[in-house]
C-alpha positions in Angstrom: 40.4 169.5 57.8 38.3 171.0 55.0 39.6 174.1 53.4 38.0 177.4 54.4 35.5 178.8 52.0 35.0 182.6 52.4 31.5 184.1 52.4 30.6 185.5 49.1 29.6 189.2 49.4 27.0 189.9 46.8 27.4 193.0 44.8 24.1 194.9 44.7 23.2 197.6 42.2 23.3 201.1 43.4 20.0 202.8 44.1 19.0 205.8 42.1 20.0 209.2 43.6 17.8 212.1 43.9 18.4 214.7 41.3 19.4 217.9 43.1 21.4 220.9 42.2 24.4 219.4 43.9 24.2 216.2 41.9 23.8 218.1 38.6 26.8 220.2 39.5 29.1 217.3 40.3 27.9 215.3 37.2 29.3 218.1 35.0 32.8 217.0 35.9 34.4 214.8 33.4 36.5 211.6 34.0 40.0 212.3 35.4 42.9 212.4 33.0 46.0 210.4 33.7 49.3 211.9 32.6 52.4 209.8 33.0 55.6 211.6 34.0 59.2 210.5 33.8 59.9 210.4 37.5 58.6 211.3 41.0 56.4 214.5 41.0 57.7 216.9 43.7 55.5 219.9 43.1 52.4 221.1 41.2 51.5 224.8 40.9 48.7 226.6 39.1 49.2 229.8 37.2 47.1 232.6 38.9 46.1 234.1 35.5 43.9 232.7 32.7 43.9 230.1 31.2 45.4 228.9 34.6 47.9 226.4 33.3 49.7 224.3 35.8 53.4 223.4 36.2 54.4 219.9 37.1 57.9 219.5 38.6 59.1 215.9 38.0 62.6 214.5 37.9 64.9 216.7 35.7 62.2 218.7 34.0 59.1 221.0 34.5 56.1 220.6 32.2 53.4 223.2 31.9 50.1 221.8 30.9 46.9 223.5 29.7 43.5 222.9 31.2 42.2 221.0 28.2 45.2 219.1 26.9 47.3 216.1 28.0 50.3 217.3 26.1 52.6 219.9 27.7 52.4 223.5 26.4 55.9 224.3 27.5 58.8 222.2 28.9 61.9 223.2 30.8 64.6 220.5 30.6 67.8 222.4 31.2 68.3 220.9 34.7 71.4 218.9 35.4 69.8 217.0 38.2 66.4 216.6 39.9 64.3 219.8 39.8 62.2 221.0 42.8 59.3 223.4 43.6 58.5 225.0 40.3 56.2 228.0 41.1 54.6 230.8 39.1 54.8 234.5 39.8 51.6 236.3 40.5 51.4 237.6 36.9 51.9 234.1 35.5 54.8 235.3 33.3 57.8 233.9 35.2 58.5 230.6 36.9 61.2 229.8 39.5 62.5 226.4 40.5 65.2 224.9 42.6 67.5 221.9 41.8 69.6 219.2 43.3 72.7 221.0 42.0 72.0 224.0 44.4 71.3 226.4 41.6 68.0 228.3 41.4 66.7 229.0 37.9 64.3 231.6 36.7 62.3 231.0 33.5 60.1 233.0 31.1 56.9 230.9 30.6 57.0 231.6 26.9 60.7 230.6 26.5 63.0 227.7 27.0 66.3 229.0 28.4 66.7 230.2 32.0 66.7 234.0 32.3 68.5 234.1 35.6 70.6 231.6 37.6 71.0 232.3 41.3 74.1 230.7 42.9 74.9 230.7 46.5 73.5 227.7 48.2 75.8 224.7 48.7 73.2 221.9 48.7 70.0 221.0 47.0 67.3 223.7 46.9 63.8 222.3 47.7 61.9 225.5 48.4 61.3 228.4 46.0 58.7 231.1 45.9 58.1 234.7 44.8 57.7 237.5 47.3 54.5 239.5 46.8 56.3 242.5 45.4 57.3 240.3 42.4 60.9 241.4 42.5 62.3 239.1 45.2 62.6 235.3 45.4 62.6 233.1 48.5 64.7 229.9 48.5 65.3 227.2 51.1 68.0 224.6 50.9 69.5 221.5 52.5 72.4 223.7 53.7 70.1 224.8 56.6 69.7 228.3 55.1 66.9 230.2 53.4 67.8 233.2 51.3 66.2 236.2 49.6 67.3 237.1 46.1 66.9 240.3 44.1 65.3 239.4 40.8 66.6 242.2 38.4 70.2 242.0 39.6 70.3 238.2 40.4 72.1 239.0 43.7 71.6 237.7 47.3 69.8 240.2 49.6 69.8 238.3 52.9 70.5 234.9 54.3 68.8 233.2 57.3 70.6 230.5 59.3 68.2 229.7 62.1 67.4 226.2 60.8 69.2 223.1 62.2 68.0 220.6 59.5 67.1 220.4 55.9 64.5 222.9 54.7 61.8 221.1 52.8 58.8 223.5 52.7 58.1 227.2 52.7 55.7 229.8 51.5 55.7 233.6 51.2 52.7 235.7 52.2 50.6 237.0 49.2 49.6 240.1 51.2 52.7 241.1 53.1 56.0 241.3 51.3 57.9 241.0 54.6 56.3 237.8 55.8 57.2 234.2 55.0 57.4 230.8 56.8 59.8 227.9 56.2 59.8 224.4 57.7 62.5 221.8 58.2 62.6 218.0 58.6 63.2 218.1 62.3 59.7 219.6 62.8 60.6 223.3 63.4 59.0 226.2 61.6 60.7 229.6 61.2 58.2 232.6 61.1 59.8 235.8 60.0 58.7 239.5 59.8 61.6 241.0 57.9 60.7 244.6 58.5 61.0 244.1 62.3 63.9 241.6 61.9 62.0 239.2 64.2 62.4 235.4 64.0 60.3 233.0 66.1 60.8 229.2 66.1 57.7 227.0 66.3 58.3 223.5 67.6 54.9 222.1 67.9 55.3 219.7 65.0 56.3 216.2 66.0 56.9 214.9 62.5 58.4 216.2 59.3 57.2 219.6 57.9 56.4 218.9 54.3 53.8 221.4 53.2 52.3 224.8 54.0 49.3 226.7 52.9 49.1 230.5 52.5 46.0 230.4 54.7 48.3 229.4 57.6 50.3 232.5 57.3 47.3 234.8 57.6 46.3 233.2 60.9 49.7 233.6 62.5 50.0 236.6 64.9 53.1 238.7 64.7 54.9 237.6 67.9 52.9 235.0 69.8 52.8 232.3 67.3 51.1 229.0 68.0 50.1 226.2 65.7 47.8 223.3 66.7 47.9 220.1 64.8 44.7 218.0 65.2 45.3 214.4 66.2 44.4 211.9 63.5 42.2 209.2 64.8 42.8 205.9 63.1 39.8 203.7 63.2 41.2 200.2 62.7 38.8 197.5 61.7 39.6 194.4 63.7 38.0 191.9 61.3 37.9 191.0 57.7 35.0 188.8 56.7 36.7 187.6 53.5 39.9 186.3 55.2 38.9 185.1 58.7 37.7 181.6 59.1 35.3 182.5 62.0 32.6 184.8 60.8 30.4 186.1 63.6 27.1 188.0 63.2 28.0 190.2 66.2 31.2 191.3 64.3 29.2 192.0 61.2 26.8 194.2 63.2 29.5 196.6 64.3 28.7 200.3 63.9 31.1 200.8 61.0 29.7 197.9 59.1 26.1 198.8 59.6 26.4 202.3 58.4 28.9 201.9 55.5 28.7 198.3 54.3 25.3 196.8 55.1 25.7 194.2 52.3 28.4 192.5 54.4 26.0 192.0 57.3 23.3 190.8 54.9 25.7 188.4 53.3 26.6 186.9 56.7 22.9 186.5 57.5 22.2 184.9 54.2 25.1 182.4 54.7 23.9 181.6 58.2 20.4 181.0 56.9 21.7 178.7 54.2 23.5 176.7 56.8 20.4 176.6 59.0 22.1 178.4 62.0 20.6 181.9 61.6 18.0 181.3 64.3 20.7 180.2 66.7 22.8 183.3 65.9 19.9 185.6 66.6 18.9 184.0 69.9 20.3 184.6 73.3 20.9 188.3 73.1 20.7 190.9 75.8 18.8 194.2 75.6 21.7 196.1 74.0 22.6 193.5 71.4 18.9 193.1 70.5 18.5 196.8 70.1 21.5 197.0 67.8 20.1 194.2 65.7 16.7 195.9 65.5 18.4 199.2 64.5 20.0 197.4 61.6 16.7 195.9 60.5 14.9 199.3 60.8 17.5 201.0 58.6 17.7 198.3 55.8 14.6 196.1 55.8 12.7 198.3 53.3 15.7 198.3 50.9 14.6 196.1 48.0 18.2 194.8 47.7 18.2 193.4 51.3 14.5 192.8 51.9 14.4 189.0 51.0 17.0 188.2 53.6 16.0 190.7 56.3 12.3 189.8 56.3 13.3 186.3 57.1 15.5 187.5 60.0 12.7 189.7 61.3 10.3 186.8 61.4 12.8 184.8 63.4 13.4 187.6 65.8 9.7 188.0 66.5 9.4 184.2 67.1 12.3 184.1 69.4 11.7 187.2 71.5 7.9 187.1 71.6 7.8 186.1 75.2 10.0 189.1 76.3 7.9 191.8 74.6 6.9 194.4 77.2 9.9 193.9 79.5 12.2 196.5 77.8 10.9 200.0 76.8 13.8 200.3 74.3 13.1 197.1 72.5 9.3 197.8 72.6 9.8 201.2 70.9 12.0 199.6 68.2 9.5 196.8 67.6 6.7 199.4 67.2 9.0 201.4 64.8 9.6 198.3 62.8 5.9 197.5 62.7 5.1 201.0 61.5 7.8 200.8 58.9 6.6 197.5 57.5 2.9 198.6 57.4 3.9 201.7 55.4 5.9 199.6 53.1 3.0 197.2 52.5 0.7 200.2 51.8 3.3 201.5 49.3 3.5 198.1 47.6 -0.3 197.9 47.4 -0.5 201.4 45.9 2.1 200.4 43.4 0.3 197.3 42.4 -2.9 199.3 41.8 -1.0 201.8 39.7 0.6 199.0 37.7 -2.9 197.6 37.0 -4.2 201.0 35.9 -1.2 201.4 33.6 -1.7 197.9 32.1 -5.4 198.8 31.3 -4.4 202.1 29.7 -1.7 200.5 27.6 -4.1 197.7 26.5 -6.8 200.1 25.5 -4.4 202.5 23.7 -3.4 199.9 21.0 -5.8 199.6 18.0 -7.4 196.3 17.3 -6.1 194.6 14.3 -7.9 191.8 12.4 -5.8 189.0 11.0 -7.1 188.0 7.6 -7.4 184.2 7.0 -7.5 182.9 3.4 -10.7 181.2 2.4 -12.7 182.5 5.3 -15.8 184.7 4.7 -15.9 187.9 6.7 -19.7 187.7 6.9 -20.2 184.4 8.7 -16.7 183.1 9.1 -17.4 180.1 6.9 -15.3 179.0 4.1 -16.5 180.1 0.7 -19.0 177.6 -0.8 -19.7 175.9 2.6 -22.6 178.1 3.7 -24.5 178.3 0.4 -24.8 175.4 -1.9 -25.4 176.4 -5.5 -28.2 174.7 -7.4 -27.1 173.0 -10.6 -28.6 174.8 -13.7 -30.6 172.7 -16.1 -29.5 173.1 -19.6 -32.0 172.6 -22.4 -31.0 170.4 -25.2 
């Protein structure tokens, strides 16, 4: 049995984009910078004040980078184990971080050594954040507790033990100093209003809680809390033209392919035409299949990248289904649409040819005529010197 040879998908050049305000805006962005860290990155946080440096928590250190440099501005490396959740305070002057050794550390952004060390948790601290009043810190740990700490005195203010699993995410409200939310691996969220001493457990999550946004807090009511998680629809493509041995034109005409990868369908048509089986693949279609094929032609036949292949396919379709024209209003409308599209394209091409002829004439007339001198040729009559006029010999008297 002969080895399978996959269909070659031709790479077409991208068509020019229209210059709009949006394209000009996005083109101002530069190429992304790649910064290599020493270990897994567990958290990234931007400073809320200019120049808006960002802190990257990775492995046993926290690096603070500037917006225009690949080198860290400041580094905190006094962690005995893996660091977690480095976050700035609202004034950008302090940074708090947890650690695998259960100790919470507070740093001055302009220094190197920890200003405060908060000890009280018995396991790794994965969650840290500043309360909006700037003088309290929220922490969440694998010991199933989250705690509030007083910043000036480095003392514990309160401990919450409603969780039944490791706390892996949490955030404090930026508008209300008494409101924060924490989440655990089991899928529960604890929503607290400290000034009312109310705790409500949200159990709508079916998977791990790993991240929160401050926007979520603003939308949670005080008592009746409800969170809706949209279902993620996975659109699985059931075929792969480059790996399957059987390539079918019907598979290539799937909606996902037609709208996102038309070059795959064109490559299949080109390969079928090379093998002489394209006409057989186009024949024997019902109204729905023919309408889908015509939709593909209408959307791509005027594309200069695909026109050489699709024009041939359009001619075959007209030859095959000429006898059924007039029996289906859907197909008739699409054929009329295809005819109008081709007529407009022909008119455009004719106009372009006329313009090109005008431009050629203008370019030819704009260049000055230059005479090429030839040695030995007279400019008057083009004859070589001495050929046109024969000189009479002079008689010398002796």
